[in-house]
Phi, psi and omega in degrees: 000141175294174181313134187285151172279313182223129178238127181235130180233128172056056178272128172245133180227140181214153166261325175236126185302338180276355182218097181288141175263314173244135181223125180058033183285128176226142180201152174239127174251119181282168176283138172056050176224163177248123184239124176266139179243119181234164179164160179291164176304133180092359181287337177112015182299306180298326180297317179297315180294322177294323178295314177297333181276358178078018183272343184246134178261345182275077178206160170218152185213137179294318182199135175228126175233134177235125183053040174083004182234149175304140184218158173245134185295341180250011177280147183299323182296331176276321183302320184281359177256000179220152177220141184239135168252115183273158179303312176231129183216115181249019179284162178054040186300329184261018170262147165279170177302313183297320178295319179295314180302314179298318179298313182296316179298324177294316180297321181274001177068034181243157180263119179297328182296336181290339184235022186300319179294319181294320177299319177299320178295319179295319178299317179292317182297324179269005180053052186249001189307321183281000186248356190299329184257008177273151173294142180303327182293338182267359180275153173294167179303315181294317180289327174296319176300318179299321180301318180285324178294318178300316178300317182299310183288334177287326183293320181056052176281162180298329182230115180251124182248126182233123179258109181048060187294338182283334185306127176089352183272148174283172186300311183297318180291327177296315178299318179294320178301314179303318180295321180290322177298313181297321182285346186292345177303336179287347185238336184172203184249140175246128169243119181225142174263146180199147171252006177266113187301316184295329180296327178284309186291333183273342188234332193279139169275328177220152176233126177256128180258118183261129180214131179051041172081014177205164178283120184258338176197169185217140175242143176222159173050233183292347177288343183277090179216164185302319182298312181296320182292316178298318180296318179299317180288326175295320178297319178300316184297320179295318180293319181294000000 
């Protein structure tokens, strides 16, 4: 693998100190690659993404490096280099899409005008045109997801985190999403969790299998196929 974008060593995460969710978790995220994160329910996928997103304070880590330098997951310098789309997100309910997009670009110190054409393409690709001026709270689950996905792909941050991005999307938008994930290598790295097999096999350069709070195996290249992934999850189920 080329020089890593993000290196994490010996990460422990908890909601209750007496019950660890991630223990001794280590992972390397390369530059400009698409990484799929899989595992059975309870393996810790959302917890890992929330930790990377700076939402959890209950963690300790032996070493974290981002772009070759020591980093803190809750430091501002790291926050502006990553953006997360969560499986369910009810924040900013009284913003319209345009208001939310403007707010996010301001927070990340980027000019929305620089990507106005690209935002238009994303809106068209996700079939979101009729929803742009609606309050986020009034959108369906799928259209609310689209609002956050459009924002994510428009920002083009070095690290894009997606938690079950396919959930709630219609067929056409799902196909478009796969194309955008694959194309994101031109701008940065995507780490996404999914229980949809095709989303992994069609887009991922690497697949990390999470079990009992740590990465237990990894697939790359031709190893990323339905048979290997199904077998890995069956093995987890037997062990569990």
